[in-house]
MARLUMFI-800273 format. One record per residue: residue in one letter; residue number from 1; x, y, z of N, C-alpha, C in turn. Coordinates in nm, 2 decimals, m for minus. Atoms other than C-alpha are relative to their C-alpha. Layout:
[A,NUM,[X,Y,Z],[X,Y,Z],[X,Y,Z]];
...
***
This chain:
[M,1,[m0.02,m0.12,m0.08],[m0.88,m2.52,0.84],[m0.09,0.00,0.12]];
[I,2,[0.08,0.00,m0.13],[m1.00,m2.50,1.20],[m0.04,0.14,0.02]];
[I,3,[0.05,m0.13,m0.04],[m1.22,m2.21,1.30],[m0.07,m0.02,0.13]];
[I,4,[0.08,0.01,m0.13],[m1.40,m2.12,1.62],[m0.13,0.06,m0.03]];
[D,5,[0.13,m0.05,0.03],[m1.77,m2.09,1.58],[m0.08,m0.01,0.13]];
[A,6,[0.07,m0.01,m0.13],[m1.97,m1.98,1.89],[0.08,m0.07,0.11]];
[G,7,[m0.08,0.05,m0.11],[m1.68,m2.08,2.11],[0.04,m0.14,m0.02]];
[V,8,[m0.03,0.15,0.02],[m1.64,m2.43,1.96],[0.09,m0.01,m0.13]];
[E,9,[m0.09,0.03,0.11],[m1.35,m2.54,1.74],[m0.07,m0.10,m0.10]];
[R,10,[0.05,0.09,0.10],[m1.46,m2.70,1.41],[0.07,0.02,m0.13]];
[E,11,[m0.06,m0.02,0.13],[m1.35,m2.76,1.06],[m0.08,0.09,m0.08]];
[A,12,[0.07,m0.10,0.09],[m1.44,m2.48,0.82],[m0.06,m0.07,m0.12]];
[T,13,[0.06,0.05,0.13],[m1.67,m2.55,0.53],[0.09,0.05,m0.11]];
[A,14,[m0.07,m0.04,0.12],[m1.53,m2.51,0.18],[m0.03,0.15,m0.03]];
[E,15,[0.04,m0.14,0.02],[m1.73,m2.18,0.15],[0.06,0.09,0.10]];
[E,16,[m0.06,m0.08,m0.11],[m1.60,m2.05,0.48],[0.15,0.02,m0.03]];
[E,17,[m0.14,m0.01,0.04],[m1.24,m2.13,0.37],[0.02,0.10,m0.11]];
[V,18,[m0.01,m0.09,0.11],[m1.29,m1.94,0.05],[m0.02,0.14,0.05]];
[Y,19,[0.03,m0.14,m0.05],[m1.44,m1.64,0.23],[0.12,0.05,0.09]];
[I,20,[m0.11,m0.04,m0.08],[m1.16,m1.64,0.49],[0.12,0.04,m0.08]];
[K,21,[m0.12,m0.03,0.08],[m0.89,m1.65,0.23],[m0.02,0.13,m0.08]];
[K,22,[0.04,m0.12,0.07],[m1.07,m1.38,0.03],[0.02,0.13,0.09]];
[M,23,[m0.01,m0.11,m0.10],[m1.09,m1.15,0.34],[0.15,0.02,0.04]];
[H,24,[m0.14,m0.01,m0.03],[m0.72,m1.22,0.42],[0.07,0.08,m0.12]];
[F,25,[m0.06,m0.06,0.12],[m0.63,m1.12,0.06],[m0.04,0.15,0.00]];
[Y,26,[0.05,m0.14,0.00],[m0.85,m0.80,0.09],[0.08,0.08,0.11]];
[D,27,[m0.07,m0.07,m0.10],[m0.68,m0.71,0.42],[0.15,0.04,m0.05]];
[E,28,[m0.14,m0.03,0.05],[m0.33,m0.74,0.26],[m0.01,0.11,m0.11]];
[M,29,[0.01,m0.11,0.10],[m0.45,m0.52,m0.03],[m0.02,0.13,0.06]];
[M,30,[0.03,m0.12,m0.07],[m0.58,m0.26,0.20],[0.13,0.05,0.08]];
[E,31,[m0.13,m0.04,m0.06],[m0.25,m0.26,0.40],[0.09,0.07,m0.10]];
[K,32,[m0.09,m0.06,0.10],[m0.06,m0.19,0.08],[m0.06,0.14,m0.04]];
[K,33,[0.06,m0.13,0.03],[m0.31,0.10,0.00],[0.03,0.10,0.11]];
[M,34,[m0.03,m0.09,m0.12],[m0.26,0.25,0.35],[0.14,0.04,0.00]];
[E,35,[m0.15,m0.03,0.00],[0.12,0.23,0.32],[0.02,0.10,m0.12]];
[L,36,[m0.01,m0.09,0.12],[0.09,0.40,m0.03],[m0.04,0.14,0.04]];
[S,37,[0.05,m0.12,m0.04],[m0.12,0.67,0.11],[0.09,0.08,0.10]];
[S,38,[m0.09,m0.06,m0.10],[0.11,0.73,0.40],[0.13,0.05,m0.06]];
[L,39,[m0.12,m0.04,0.07],[0.42,0.75,0.18],[m0.02,0.12,m0.09]];
[E,40,[0.03,m0.12,0.08],[0.25,0.99,m0.06],[m0.01,0.12,0.08]];
[K,41,[0.01,m0.11,m0.09],[0.16,1.21,0.23],[0.14,0.05,0.05]];
[Q,42,[m0.13,m0.04,m0.05],[0.51,1.20,0.37],[0.08,0.07,m0.11]];
[L,43,[m0.07,m0.06,0.11],[0.65,1.29,0.03],[m0.05,0.14,m0.02]];
[S,44,[0.06,m0.13,0.02],[0.41,1.58,m0.01],[0.03,0.09,0.11]];
[D,45,[m0.03,m0.08,m0.11],[0.47,1.70,0.34],[0.14,0.05,0.00]];
[G,46,[m0.14,m0.04,0.01],[0.84,1.72,0.27],[0.03,0.09,m0.11]];
[D,47,[m0.02,m0.09,0.12],[0.80,1.93,m0.05],[0.06,0.13,0.04]];
[Y,48,[m0.04,m0.14,m0.04],[0.86,2.25,0.15],[0.16,0.00,0.01]];
[K,49,[m0.14,0.01,m0.01],[1.22,2.13,0.21],[0.07,0.02,m0.13]];
[I,50,[m0.05,m0.02,0.13],[1.28,2.11,m0.16],[m0.01,0.14,m0.05]];
[I,51,[0.02,m0.14,0.04],[1.13,2.45,m0.22],[0.09,0.09,0.07]];
[K,52,[m0.09,m0.08,m0.08],[1.33,2.60,0.06],[0.14,m0.01,m0.05]];
[S,53,[m0.14,0.03,0.05],[1.65,2.44,m0.07],[0.02,0.07,m0.13]];
[Y,54,[m0.01,m0.07,0.13],[1.58,2.58,m0.42],[0.01,0.15,0.02]];
[E,55,[0.00,m0.15,m0.03],[1.51,2.93,m0.29],[0.14,0.04,0.05]];
[C,56,[m0.14,m0.03,m0.06],[1.84,2.92,m0.09],[0.10,m0.01,m0.11]];
[S,57,[m0.10,0.01,0.11],[2.03,2.80,m0.40],[m0.01,0.12,m0.09]];
[L,58,[0.02,m0.11,0.09],[1.88,3.08,m0.61],[0.06,0.13,0.06]];
[M,59,[m0.05,m0.12,m0.07],[1.98,3.34,m0.34],[0.15,m0.02,0.04]];
[N,60,[m0.14,0.03,m0.04],[2.33,3.18,m0.30],[0.01,0.00,0.15]];
[I,61,[0.00,0.02,m0.14],[2.24,3.11,0.06],[0.03,m0.15,0.03]];
[E,62,[m0.03,0.14,m0.03],[2.36,2.80,0.24],[m0.14,m0.08,0.02]];
[I,63,[0.12,0.08,m0.01],[2.10,2.52,0.21],[m0.01,m0.06,0.14]];
[P,64,[0.01,0.04,m0.14],[1.96,2.43,0.55],[m0.01,m0.15,0.02]];
[Y,65,[0.02,0.14,m0.01],[1.93,2.06,0.47],[0.12,m0.07,m0.07]];
[D,66,[m0.10,0.09,0.08],[2.17,1.78,0.36],[m0.07,m0.04,m0.12]];
[I,67,[0.08,0.02,0.12],[2.04,1.79,0.01],[0.02,m0.14,m0.06]];
[E,68,[m0.02,0.14,0.05],[2.20,1.45,m0.08],[m0.08,m0.10,0.08]];
[Q,69,[0.09,0.09,m0.08],[2.03,1.28,0.21],[m0.14,0.02,m0.02]];
[L,70,[0.14,m0.03,0.03],[1.71,1.46,0.14],[m0.05,m0.07,m0.13]];
[H,71,[0.03,0.06,0.13],[1.72,1.35,m0.22],[m0.01,m0.16,0.01]];
[S,72,[m0.01,0.15,m0.02],[1.81,0.99,m0.12],[m0.13,m0.05,0.07]];
[E,73,[0.12,0.04,m0.08],[1.52,0.97,0.13],[m0.12,0.01,m0.09]];
[R,74,[0.12,m0.02,0.09],[1.27,1.11,m0.12],[0.00,m0.10,m0.12]];
[Q,75,[0.00,0.10,0.11],[1.39,0.88,m0.40],[m0.04,m0.14,0.05]];
[N,76,[0.04,0.13,m0.06],[1.36,0.58,m0.17],[m0.16,m0.01,0.02]];
[M,77,[0.14,0.00,m0.01],[1.00,0.69,m0.10],[m0.07,m0.02,m0.14]];
[R,78,[0.05,0.01,0.13],[0.93,0.74,m0.47],[0.01,m0.15,m0.05]];
[D,79,[m0.02,0.14,0.05],[1.07,0.39,m0.55],[m0.10,m0.09,0.07]];
[R,80,[0.09,0.09,m0.07],[0.86,0.23,m0.28],[m0.15,0.03,m0.04]];
[I,81,[0.13,m0.03,0.05],[0.55,0.42,m0.40],[m0.03,m0.07,m0.13]];
[N,82,[0.02,0.06,0.13],[0.60,0.30,m0.75],[m0.01,m0.15,0.01]];
[S,83,[0.01,0.15,m0.02],[0.65,m0.06,m0.63],[m0.14,m0.03,0.06]];
[L,84,[0.13,0.03,m0.05],[0.34,m0.04,m0.42],[m0.12,0.02,m0.10]];
[R,85,[0.10,m0.02,0.10],[0.14,0.10,m0.71],[m0.01,m0.13,m0.09]];
[E,86,[0.00,0.12,0.08],[0.24,m0.21,m0.91],[m0.06,m0.11,0.08]];
[E,87,[0.05,0.11,m0.08],[0.16,m0.45,m0.63],[m0.15,0.02,0.02]];
[I,88,[0.14,m0.03,m0.02],[m0.18,m0.28,m0.57],[m0.08,m0.03,m0.13]];
[A,89,[0.07,0.04,0.13],[m0.27,m0.31,m0.94],[m0.01,m0.15,m0.02]];
[D,90,[0.00,0.15,0.00],[m0.18,m0.68,m0.92],[m0.11,m0.05,0.09]];
[Y,91,[0.11,0.04,m0.10],[m0.40,m0.72,m0.61],[m0.14,0.03,m0.05]];
[E,92,[0.14,m0.04,0.05],[m0.69,m0.53,m0.77],[m0.04,m0.09,m0.11]];
[S,93,[0.03,0.09,0.11],[m0.67,m0.75,m1.08],[m0.04,m0.13,0.05]];
[K,94,[0.04,0.13,m0.06],[m0.67,m1.06,m0.87],[m0.13,0.00,0.07]];
[W,95,[0.12,m0.01,m0.07],[m0.95,m0.93,m0.66],[m0.12,0.00,m0.10]];
[E,96,[0.10,0.00,0.10],[m1.16,m0.86,m0.97],[m0.03,m0.14,m0.05]];
[E,97,[0.01,0.14,0.05],[m1.09,m1.21,m1.09],[m0.07,m0.09,0.10]];
[M,98,[0.07,0.07,m0.10],[m1.20,m1.35,m0.76],[m0.15,0.03,0.00]];
[E,99,[0.14,m0.04,0.00],[m1.52,m1.15,m0.77],[m0.08,m0.06,m0.12]];
[R,100,[0.07,0.06,0.12],[m1.60,m1.27,m1.13],[m0.02,m0.15,0.02]];
[K,101,[0.01,0.15,m0.03],[m1.53,m1.63,m1.03],[m0.11,m0.03,0.09]];
[E,102,[0.11,0.02,m0.10],[m1.76,m1.60,m0.73],[m0.13,0.03,m0.06]];
[A,103,[0.13,m0.03,0.07],[m2.03,m1.44,m0.95],[m0.04,m0.11,m0.09]];
[N,104,[0.03,0.11,0.09],[m2.00,m1.72,m1.20],[m0.04,m0.12,0.07]];
[D,105,[0.03,0.12,m0.08],[m2.00,m1.99,m0.94],[m0.14,0.01,0.06]];
[S,106,[0.13,m0.01,m0.06],[m2.32,m1.85,m0.79],[m0.11,m0.01,m0.10]];
[N,107,[0.10,0.01,0.10],[m2.50,m1.87,m1.12],[m0.03,m0.14,m0.03]];
***
């Protein structure tokens, strides 16, 4: 792996390669966590539409939203959230394994 060190291209040491790969892995994990957080917020922010729709249905008033589309969009978000939670759990497990290996290698 070629890296740039003080403006000069050179071959990375084995330790540098491990570190770079670990940081890349960490960045991927954090991107998944940020996406999860964003989707959870979007889902929560849209709860008022569900409450409003429920109130309208109780009052026999026309629902102001396309409830099928609303349900579909929210279900897609929930599906993606569940998928991300599984992916993040896998990333975290692998991260902990890398940390243990690194700790063992340094002993």
